[in-house]
MILO-552661 format. One record per residue (C-alpha): z, y, x; residue number from 0; residue in one letter. Coordinates in Angstrom, 2 decimals. Each point is the difference from the previous one (the first is absolute). Layout:
w=Z, v=Y, u=X, pos=NUM, code=a
...
***
This chain:
w=-19.08, v=-12.85, u=4.64, pos=0, code=m
w=-2.06, v=-1.55, u=2.64, pos=1, code=t
w=2.73, v=-0.16, u=3.06, pos=2, code=s
w=-0.22, v=-3.61, u=0.22, pos=3, code=g
w=3.87, v=-0.39, u=0.11, pos=4, code=i
w=1.29, v=-3.22, u=-1.72, pos=5, code=d
w=1.28, v=1.13, u=-3.54, pos=6, code=w
w=0.47, v=-1.50, u=-3.39, pos=7, code=r
w=-0.33, v=2.56, u=-2.84, pos=8, code=e
w=-2.61, v=-0.75, u=-2.33, pos=9, code=p
w=-0.80, v=2.51, u=-2.43, pos=10, code=t
w=0.18, v=-2.51, u=-2.62, pos=11, code=d
w=3.26, v=-2.00, u=1.16, pos=12, code=g
w=3.40, v=0.00, u=1.37, pos=13, code=r
w=0.09, v=2.21, u=3.05, pos=14, code=p
w=2.02, v=-2.33, u=2.33, pos=15, code=d
w=-0.54, v=2.25, u=3.17, pos=16, code=s
w=1.06, v=3.38, u=-1.61, pos=17, code=m
w=3.08, v=-1.93, u=-1.36, pos=18, code=i
w=0.93, v=-1.30, u=3.46, pos=19, code=e
w=-0.69, v=3.32, u=1.71, pos=20, code=m
w=2.16, v=1.64, u=-2.57, pos=21, code=e
w=2.91, v=-2.44, u=0.81, pos=22, code=r
w=-0.37, v=0.63, u=3.86, pos=23, code=s
w=2.22, v=2.62, u=1.86, pos=24, code=s
w=-3.00, v=1.63, u=1.59, pos=25, code=d
w=-3.21, v=-0.11, u=-1.91, pos=26, code=w
w=-2.15, v=1.26, u=2.99, pos=27, code=i
w=1.23, v=-2.51, u=2.12, pos=28, code=k
w=-0.58, v=-2.60, u=-2.83, pos=29, code=f
w=-3.72, v=1.25, u=-0.16, pos=30, code=i
w=-0.87, v=0.06, u=3.64, pos=31, code=l
w=1.54, v=-3.51, u=0.51, pos=32, code=d
w=-2.32, v=-1.56, u=-2.42, pos=33, code=r
w=-2.84, v=-2.20, u=1.41, pos=34, code=p
w=-3.46, v=0.67, u=-0.44, pos=35, code=m
w=-2.09, v=-1.95, u=-2.49, pos=36, code=s
w=-3.42, v=1.83, u=0.74, pos=37, code=s
w=-1.84, v=2.29, u=2.07, pos=38, code=t
w=0.59, v=3.43, u=-0.99, pos=39, code=p
w=-2.75, v=1.59, u=-2.24, pos=40, code=g
w=-1.20, v=-3.30, u=-1.18, pos=41, code=d
w=1.78, v=-0.90, u=-3.15, pos=42, code=l
w=1.67, v=2.22, u=-2.68, pos=43, code=f
w=3.73, v=-1.47, u=-0.71, pos=44, code=n
w=2.30, v=2.30, u=-2.04, pos=45, code=y
w=3.14, v=0.89, u=2.13, pos=46, code=n
w=2.22, v=2.48, u=-0.72, pos=47, code=s
w=1.30, v=-0.29, u=3.64, pos=48, code=g
w=-3.05, v=1.79, u=1.23, pos=49, code=n
w=0.45, v=3.47, u=-1.59, pos=50, code=p
w=3.73, v=-0.30, u=0.94, pos=51, code=h
w=-1.20, v=-0.26, u=3.56, pos=52, code=l
w=-2.07, v=2.85, u=-0.46, pos=53, code=l
w=3.07, v=2.09, u=-1.33, pos=54, code=s
w=1.90, v=-0.99, u=2.98, pos=55, code=a
w=-2.92, v=1.55, u=2.09, pos=56, code=i
w=0.19, v=3.16, u=-1.85, pos=57, code=l
w=3.63, v=0.28, u=0.54, pos=58, code=t
w=-0.59, v=-0.54, u=3.86, pos=59, code=k
w=-2.74, v=2.25, u=0.23, pos=60, code=l
w=1.44, v=2.87, u=-2.03, pos=61, code=t
w=3.46, v=-0.49, u=0.30, pos=62, code=g
w=0.60, v=0.18, u=-3.55, pos=63, code=m
w=0.19, v=-2.75, u=-2.71, pos=64, code=s
w=-3.17, v=-0.49, u=-2.19, pos=65, code=a
w=1.90, v=1.46, u=-2.81, pos=66, code=s
w=0.83, v=3.26, u=1.79, pos=67, code=d
w=-3.46, v=0.11, u=1.44, pos=68, code=y
w=-1.49, v=-0.24, u=-3.17, pos=69, code=a
w=2.20, v=2.71, u=-1.48, pos=70, code=k
w=-1.01, v=2.09, u=2.81, pos=71, code=a
w=-3.88, v=-0.63, u=-0.01, pos=72, code=t
w=-0.90, v=-1.39, u=-3.55, pos=73, code=l
w=2.85, v=0.31, u=-2.67, pos=74, code=f
w=1.03, v=3.60, u=1.00, pos=75, code=g
w=-3.95, v=1.50, u=-0.23, pos=76, code=p
w=-0.47, v=-2.05, u=-3.11, pos=77, code=l
w=3.11, v=1.42, u=-1.76, pos=78, code=g
w=1.65, v=-3.60, u=-0.41, pos=79, code=i
w=3.75, v=0.86, u=0.13, pos=80, code=s
w=1.44, v=-3.03, u=-1.55, pos=81, code=a
w=-0.33, v=-3.64, u=1.37, pos=82, code=w
w=2.02, v=-2.87, u=1.19, pos=83, code=n
w=-1.20, v=-2.35, u=3.03, pos=84, code=w
w=1.92, v=-2.85, u=1.11, pos=85, code=r
w=0.82, v=-1.05, u=3.92, pos=86, code=h
w=0.32, v=-2.91, u=2.14, pos=87, code=d
w=3.49, v=-0.80, u=1.88, pos=88, code=p
w=-1.14, v=1.97, u=2.67, pos=89, code=q
w=-0.71, v=3.15, u=-2.47, pos=90, code=s
w=-3.97, v=-0.47, u=0.65, pos=91, code=v
w=-1.39, v=1.09, u=-3.30, pos=92, code=t
w=-1.72, v=-3.28, u=-1.67, pos=93, code=i
w=-3.54, v=0.19, u=0.36, pos=94, code=g
w=-1.32, v=-2.62, u=-2.42, pos=95, code=g
w=2.05, v=1.01, u=-3.03, pos=96, code=y
w=3.05, v=1.76, u=-1.23, pos=97, code=g
w=-1.38, v=3.40, u=-0.85, pos=98, code=l
w=0.79, v=1.43, u=-3.38, pos=99, code=a
w=-1.92, v=3.19, u=-1.27, pos=100, code=l
w=-0.29, v=1.62, u=-3.23, pos=101, code=q
w=-3.24, v=-0.51, u=-1.70, pos=102, code=p
w=-1.15, v=3.46, u=0.26, pos=103, code=r
w=0.72, v=-0.16, u=3.63, pos=104, code=d
w=-2.08, v=-3.08, u=0.32, pos=105, code=m
w=-2.96, v=1.66, u=-1.65, pos=106, code=a
w=0.28, v=2.84, u=2.78, pos=107, code=k
w=-0.61, v=-2.89, u=2.63, pos=108, code=i
w=-2.98, v=-1.29, u=-2.16, pos=109, code=g
w=-1.46, v=3.68, u=-0.23, pos=110, code=y
w=0.54, v=0.36, u=3.79, pos=111, code=l
w=-2.13, v=-3.06, u=0.52, pos=112, code=y
w=-2.39, v=1.09, u=-2.75, pos=113, code=l
w=-0.63, v=3.24, u=1.90, pos=114, code=r
w=-0.40, v=-1.73, u=3.28, pos=115, code=h
w=3.25, v=0.74, u=1.53, pos=116, code=g
w=0.00, v=3.95, u=-0.96, pos=117, code=e
w=2.59, v=1.62, u=-1.95, pos=118, code=w
w=-0.02, v=3.70, u=-0.69, pos=119, code=e
w=-2.49, v=0.60, u=2.51, pos=120, code=g
w=1.99, v=-1.99, u=2.72, pos=121, code=k
w=-1.11, v=-3.41, u=1.70, pos=122, code=t
w=3.20, v=-2.21, u=-0.26, pos=123, code=l
w=-1.94, v=-3.48, u=0.42, pos=124, code=v
w=-3.04, v=-0.19, u=2.17, pos=125, code=p
w=-3.04, v=-0.45, u=-2.23, pos=126, code=p
w=-1.16, v=-2.80, u=2.26, pos=127, code=a
w=3.30, v=-2.13, u=-1.09, pos=128, code=w
w=-0.70, v=0.52, u=-3.70, pos=129, code=v
w=-3.51, v=-0.57, u=0.37, pos=130, code=e
w=0.87, v=-3.62, u=1.59, pos=131, code=k
w=2.61, v=-0.54, u=-3.00, pos=132, code=a
w=-2.38, v=0.96, u=-2.40, pos=133, code=s
w=-2.77, v=-2.48, u=1.04, pos=134, code=h
w=2.14, v=-2.91, u=0.72, pos=135, code=a
w=-1.66, v=-2.92, u=1.51, pos=136, code=t
w=2.33, v=-2.70, u=1.05, pos=137, code=v
w=0.14, v=-3.01, u=-2.55, pos=138, code=n
w=3.29, v=-0.62, u=-1.25, pos=139, code=m
w=-0.93, v=-3.53, u=-0.92, pos=140, code=n
w=2.12, v=0.64, u=-3.17, pos=141, code=a
w=-0.36, v=-3.21, u=-2.31, pos=142, code=a
w=1.20, v=2.17, u=-3.07, pos=143, code=f
w=-3.01, v=2.65, u=0.67, pos=144, code=n
w=-2.55, v=-0.99, u=2.56, pos=145, code=p
w=-1.56, v=3.69, u=0.17, pos=146, code=e
w=3.15, v=1.54, u=1.44, pos=147, code=l
w=-0.34, v=1.78, u=3.26, pos=148, code=r
w=2.21, v=1.81, u=2.61, pos=149, code=y
w=0.36, v=2.67, u=2.49, pos=150, code=s
w=2.47, v=2.39, u=1.24, pos=151, code=n
w=2.82, v=-1.42, u=-2.46, pos=152, code=f
w=-2.12, v=0.78, u=-3.01, pos=153, code=f
w=-1.40, v=-2.86, u=-2.21, pos=154, code=w
w=-3.73, v=0.54, u=-1.42, pos=155, code=a
w=-2.16, v=-1.46, u=-2.65, pos=156, code=l
w=-3.65, v=1.18, u=1.16, pos=157, code=p
w=-1.49, v=-1.17, u=-3.14, pos=158, code=n
w=2.20, v=2.19, u=-2.11, pos=159, code=k
w=-0.49, v=2.79, u=2.27, pos=160, code=q
w=3.90, v=0.34, u=0.30, pos=161, code=v
w=2.48, v=-0.14, u=2.97, pos=162, code=y
w=3.95, v=-0.06, u=-0.45, pos=163, code=m
w=3.42, v=0.16, u=1.63, pos=164, code=a
w=1.55, v=-3.03, u=-1.45, pos=165, code=v
w=3.69, v=-0.75, u=-0.43, pos=166, code=g
w=1.97, v=-2.89, u=-1.82, pos=167, code=y
w=-0.36, v=-0.31, u=-3.44, pos=168, code=h
w=-3.06, v=2.04, u=-0.61, pos=169, code=c
w=1.44, v=3.08, u=1.65, pos=170, code=q
w=-3.32, v=1.56, u=0.61, pos=171, code=l
w=-2.11, v=3.14, u=1.32, pos=172, code=i
w=-3.51, v=-0.56, u=-1.06, pos=173, code=m
w=-2.68, v=2.15, u=1.54, pos=174, code=v
w=-3.50, v=0.29, u=-1.96, pos=175, code=f
w=-2.22, v=2.24, u=2.50, pos=176, code=p
w=-3.06, v=-0.29, u=-2.27, pos=177, code=e
w=1.70, v=0.98, u=-3.01, pos=178, code=l
w=2.41, v=2.74, u=1.67, pos=179, code=d
w=3.18, v=-1.88, u=-1.52, pos=180, code=i
w=3.35, v=-0.91, u=1.29, pos=181, code=v
w=1.99, v=-2.44, u=-2.10, pos=182, code=a
w=3.43, v=-0.96, u=0.56, pos=183, code=v
w=1.97, v=-2.79, u=-1.70, pos=184, code=t
w=3.66, v=-1.18, u=0.50, pos=185, code=t
w=0.94, v=-3.48, u=-1.53, pos=186, code=a
w=2.60, v=-2.85, u=-0.13, pos=187, code=r
w=-2.72, v=-2.63, u=-0.03, pos=188, code=d
w=-3.28, v=-0.81, u=1.61, pos=189, code=f
w=-3.35, v=1.06, u=-1.39, pos=190, code=c
w=-3.66, v=-0.69, u=0.52, pos=191, code=p
w=-1.48, v=2.70, u=2.34, pos=192, code=f
w=-3.35, v=-0.74, u=-0.87, pos=193, code=g
w=0.44, v=0.09, u=-3.85, pos=194, code=k
w=2.40, v=3.36, u=0.43, pos=195, code=l
w=-2.88, v=1.52, u=1.90, pos=196, code=a
w=-2.53, v=-0.80, u=-2.76, pos=197, code=d
w=2.27, v=1.55, u=-2.74, pos=198, code=y
w=0.36, v=3.24, u=2.15, pos=199, code=i
w=-3.82, v=0.17, u=0.72, pos=200, code=s
w=-0.88, v=-0.91, u=-3.55, pos=201, code=g
w=2.27, v=2.94, u=-1.37, pos=202, code=a
w=-2.34, v=2.47, u=1.51, pos=203, code=v
w=-1.92, v=1.58, u=-2.57, pos=204, code=k
w=-1.71, v=3.00, u=1.61, pos=205, code=s
w=-1.22, v=1.09, u=3.35, pos=206, code=e
w=1.29, v=3.57, u=-0.58, pos=207, code=t
w=3.59, v=1.16, u=-1.11, pos=208, code=a
w=0.37, v=-0.41, u=-3.76, pos=209, code=l
w=0.76, v=3.02, u=-2.41, pos=210, code=t
w=3.42, v=1.45, u=0.06, pos=211, code=l
w=2.01, v=-1.38, u=-2.70, pos=212, code=d
w=3.59, v=1.49, u=-0.20, pos=213, code=p
w=1.10, v=-2.08, u=-3.04, pos=214, code=t
w=-0.75, v=-3.14, u=1.65, pos=215, code=s
w=1.32, v=1.05, u=3.28, pos=216, code=a
w=3.26, v=0.93, u=-1.80, pos=217, code=d
w=0.21, v=-3.43, u=-1.53, pos=218, code=l
w=-0.30, v=-1.60, u=3.54, pos=219, code=l
w=2.50, v=2.20, u=1.28, pos=220, code=a
w=2.42, v=-0.60, u=-2.43, pos=221, code=n
w=-0.76, v=-3.71, u=0.11, pos=222, code=k
w=0.63, v=-0.15, u=3.91, pos=223, code=i
w=3.21, v=2.04, u=-0.39, pos=224, code=r
w=1.13, v=-2.53, u=-2.76, pos=225, code=d
w=-0.37, v=-3.11, u=1.80, pos=226, code=i
w=1.04, v=1.59, u=3.39, pos=227, code=s
w=3.34, v=0.84, u=-1.68, pos=228, code=t
w=2.70, v=-2.89, u=0.03, pos=229, code=e
w=1.33, v=-1.07, u=-3.13, pos=230, code=k
w=3.51, v=-1.25, u=-0.19, pos=231, code=p
w=0.57, v=-3.59, u=-1.06, pos=232, code=t
w=2.69, v=-0.54, u=-2.48, pos=233, code=e
w=3.49, v=-0.95, u=1.42, pos=234, code=v
w=2.89, v=-1.69, u=-2.05, pos=235, code=g
w=3.35, v=1.35, u=-0.24, pos=236, code=a
w=2.34, v=-0.38, u=3.34, pos=237, code=t
w=2.44, v=-2.98, u=-0.74, pos=238, code=p
w=3.57, v=-0.38, u=1.26, pos=239, code=e
w=-1.09, v=-2.37, u=2.52, pos=240, code=i
w=-1.98, v=2.78, u=1.99, pos=241, code=a
w=3.28, v=1.53, u=1.42, pos=242, code=s
w=1.56, v=-3.62, u=0.87, pos=243, code=a
w=-3.03, v=-0.88, u=2.02, pos=244, code=v
w=-0.88, v=3.24, u=1.50, pos=245, code=s
w=0.13, v=0.30, u=3.73, pos=246, code=g
w=0.46, v=-3.67, u=0.44, pos=247, code=k
w=-1.98, v=-2.12, u=2.33, pos=248, code=t
w=-1.37, v=-3.37, u=-1.19, pos=249, code=y
w=-1.19, v=-2.41, u=2.79, pos=250, code=k
w=-2.75, v=-2.61, u=-0.04, pos=251, code=f
w=-0.80, v=-3.11, u=1.98, pos=252, code=s
w=-3.63, v=-0.35, u=1.18, pos=253, code=s
w=-2.52, v=0.13, u=-2.64, pos=254, code=n
w=-3.70, v=0.68, u=-1.12, pos=255, code=a
w=0.42, v=3.58, u=-0.65, pos=256, code=l
w=1.90, v=0.76, u=3.42, pos=257, code=g
w=2.82, v=1.65, u=-1.72, pos=258, code=v
w=3.09, v=-0.26, u=2.29, pos=259, code=k
w=2.35, v=2.58, u=-1.81, pos=260, code=s
w=-0.30, v=2.70, u=-2.71, pos=261, code=l
w=2.50, v=2.58, u=-1.15, pos=262, code=s
w=-0.82, v=2.58, u=-2.88, pos=263, code=l
w=2.19, v=3.06, u=-0.39, pos=264, code=t
w=0.07, v=1.59, u=-3.53, pos=265, code=f
w=3.19, v=1.92, u=-0.25, pos=266, code=t
w=-0.28, v=3.24, u=2.31, pos=267, code=d
w=-2.62, v=2.84, u=-0.14, pos=268, code=s
w=-2.49, v=-1.83, u=2.15, pos=269, code=y
w=-0.91, v=-3.39, u=-1.46, pos=270, code=p
w=-1.66, v=-2.18, u=2.82, pos=271, code=r
w=-0.70, v=-3.64, u=1.03, pos=272, code=y
w=0.87, v=-1.28, u=3.33, pos=273, code=d
w=-2.12, v=-3.27, u=0.88, pos=274, code=l
w=-0.34, v=-2.12, u=3.15, pos=275, code=e
w=-2.98, v=-2.51, u=0.33, pos=276, code=i
w=0.02, v=-3.03, u=2.14, pos=277, code=y
w=-2.32, v=0.69, u=3.08, pos=278, code=s
w=-3.27, v=-2.48, u=-0.22, pos=279, code=r
w=0.77, v=-0.68, u=3.80, pos=280, code=d
w=3.44, v=-1.60, u=-0.01, pos=281, code=q
w=0.70, v=1.43, u=3.73, pos=282, code=t
w=0.08, v=3.50, u=-1.32, pos=283, code=k
w=2.46, v=1.82, u=-2.11, pos=284, code=p
w=-0.41, v=0.54, u=-3.83, pos=285, code=s
w=-1.86, v=3.01, u=-1.66, pos=286, code=l
w=2.31, v=2.42, u=-1.50, pos=287, code=k
w=-1.18, v=2.58, u=-2.98, pos=288, code=f
w=1.71, v=2.69, u=-1.88, pos=289, code=t
w=-1.00, v=2.55, u=-2.31, pos=290, code=g
w=0.53, v=1.70, u=-3.41, pos=291, code=p
w=-0.60, v=-2.04, u=-3.24, pos=292, code=i
w=-0.91, v=2.07, u=-3.12, pos=293, code=g
w=2.11, v=-0.93, u=-2.98, pos=294, code=l
w=-1.64, v=2.24, u=-2.54, pos=295, code=d
w=-3.27, v=-2.06, u=-0.11, pos=296, code=g
w=-1.68, v=2.05, u=2.98, pos=297, code=l
w=-0.54, v=-1.01, u=3.51, pos=298, code=y
w=1.87, v=1.43, u=2.92, pos=299, code=r
w=-1.51, v=0.09, u=3.40, pos=300, code=n
w=1.49, v=-1.53, u=3.10, pos=301, code=s
w=-0.45, v=2.14, u=3.36, pos=302, code=d
w=-2.89, v=-1.23, u=2.19, pos=303, code=p
w=0.90, v=-3.29, u=1.80, pos=304, code=s
w=-2.01, v=-2.42, u=2.09, pos=305, code=f
w=-0.85, v=-1.56, u=-3.27, pos=306, code=a
w=-1.29, v=3.26, u=-1.67, pos=307, code=g
w=1.58, v=1.71, u=-2.83, pos=308, code=i
w=1.22, v=-2.29, u=-2.64, pos=309, code=i
w=0.71, v=1.43, u=-3.70, pos=310, code=a
w=2.60, v=-1.81, u=-2.02, pos=311, code=t
w=1.29, v=0.57, u=-3.55, pos=312, code=k
w=2.14, v=-2.48, u=-2.28, pos=313, code=g
w=1.48, v=-0.55, u=-3.39, pos=314, code=g
w=2.64, v=-2.19, u=-1.94, pos=315, code=w
w=-1.56, v=-2.45, u=-2.15, pos=316, code=l
w=3.43, v=-1.01, u=-1.60, pos=317, code=n
w=3.43, v=-0.36, u=0.97, pos=318, code=d
w=-0.49, v=-2.39, u=3.22, pos=319, code=h
w=-3.77, v=0.58, u=0.79, pos=320, code=t
w=-1.44, v=2.55, u=2.25, pos=321, code=f
w=-4.03, v=0.45, u=0.66, pos=322, code=v
w=-0.87, v=1.68, u=3.40, pos=323, code=v
w=-3.58, v=1.25, u=0.39, pos=324, code=q
w=-1.16, v=0.92, u=3.71, pos=325, code=r
w=-3.40, v=1.23, u=1.29, pos=326, code=l
w=-1.17, v=0.35, u=3.54, pos=327, code=t
w=-1.86, v=3.26, u=-0.46, pos=328, code=l
w=-3.54, v=0.16, u=1.94, pos=329, code=g
w=0.21, v=-3.89, u=0.80, pos=330, code=r
w=-2.31, v=-1.27, u=-2.95, pos=331, code=g
w=2.40, v=-2.48, u=-1.05, pos=332, code=l
w=1.25, v=-1.15, u=-3.39, pos=333, code=a
w=3.25, v=1.23, u=-1.46, pos=334, code=e
w=2.98, v=-2.19, u=1.08, pos=335, code=e
w=2.35, v=-0.76, u=-2.94, pos=336, code=k
w=3.36, v=-1.61, u=0.49, pos=337, code=w
w=2.12, v=-1.20, u=-3.22, pos=338, code=t
w=3.85, v=-0.01, u=1.02, pos=339, code=l
w=2.65, v=-1.78, u=-2.11, pos=340, code=w
w=3.61, v=0.85, u=1.04, pos=341, code=f
w=2.67, v=-2.81, u=-0.82, pos=342, code=d
w=3.27, v=0.63, u=1.57, pos=343, code=g
w=-0.44, v=-0.45, u=3.79, pos=344, code=e
w=-3.08, v=-1.51, u=-0.29, pos=345, code=k
w=-4.02, v=1.81, u=-0.43, pos=346, code=l
w=-2.97, v=-1.89, u=-1.07, pos=347, code=n
w=-3.07, v=1.43, u=1.13, pos=348, code=l
w=-3.55, v=-0.54, u=-1.36, pos=349, code=r
w=-3.43, v=1.44, u=1.69, pos=350, code=g
w=-3.27, v=-1.10, u=1.18, pos=351, code=n
w=-0.81, v=-1.29, u=3.33, pos=352, code=d
w=-3.29, v=1.05, u=2.14, pos=353, code=r
w=-2.05, v=-2.32, u=-1.91, pos=354, code=n
w=1.07, v=1.23, u=-3.67, pos=355, code=g
w=2.61, v=-2.97, u=-0.48, pos=356, code=r
w=3.27, v=0.75, u=-1.72, pos=357, code=e
w=3.01, v=-0.97, u=2.19, pos=358, code=i
w=3.27, v=0.09, u=-1.21, pos=359, code=s
w=3.23, v=0.33, u=2.37, pos=360, code=i
w=3.66, v=-0.04, u=0.13, pos=361, code=d
w=2.34, v=2.38, u=1.94, pos=362, code=g
w=3.69, v=0.43, u=0.17, pos=363, code=e
w=2.27, v=2.94, u=0.61, pos=364, code=l
w=0.24, v=0.36, u=3.69, pos=365, code=g
w=1.98, v=3.36, u=0.54, pos=366, code=g
***
């Protein structure tokens, strides 16, 4: 993060340069066309363009995308079989973000670092690379935590004896070498790294393994199983209007939610949604999403797309009101909830924008 490329993506503010990169048709060209703002190596400046360049370099050198290269040299040996990793318009795997992993697989990566890059007797990551990450020295100049340091894509709190892989909204792989602990979190909001590290360190009660306690182990396993099992939400009876609006497309003029058109299909064996979103860049075509929608109180997952896997469910509140709930899996984003009110050829849609403000928009039947 000391490339010196002019870039605006503060860790505690609006990522303007990242947004501009995503709007561009060629991300690598966008990054390389940026002017220099400082001498390389002099100043930390968070920049998702740096690791994206590395992803492109990996592709150039190996003839494989970073995702495929990881599958062959990292994910495969670690026994990681399920992941989703987004890519740019040229199919270059996104280097700075966009990888979704299951928590247990995140922990495997943490354990690999805890064991100095070795897994089952085989070195997957050079020990010197791990050593540099675990002894980070680059000052991140973070106002929210002046103790933070950086190296080789890992963040560190040397005073807490922890270093970590950090994703959006507290997606964390925390490595505690002195305690021989790896901790993984997934979340939908930011969290204080130092306080979390203190909680974990403070939970350690013994230098040796505790006596086996089968009863407590069963209680823990049952609790994990319970919270890992999706519970259906209550859904109302299907009203007559469902068949009348099924498959019809409602169109919206430009609005704060970005919705251009929406269609819901209720009446066949594959309930689904078709959604069109205005592009942030008016010179580019709109974005289209489609996928199943659970009508039984349980989420249904879409196929992987450039935005990831989207889980969706919905239910009727009354004869004219349908509520849609959407989650983008692995992105660390809050659930998106839309309330739809059908009235003849009109549709009122209420939801929250990126800043949490409730927005109400009106659409009309468009064919």
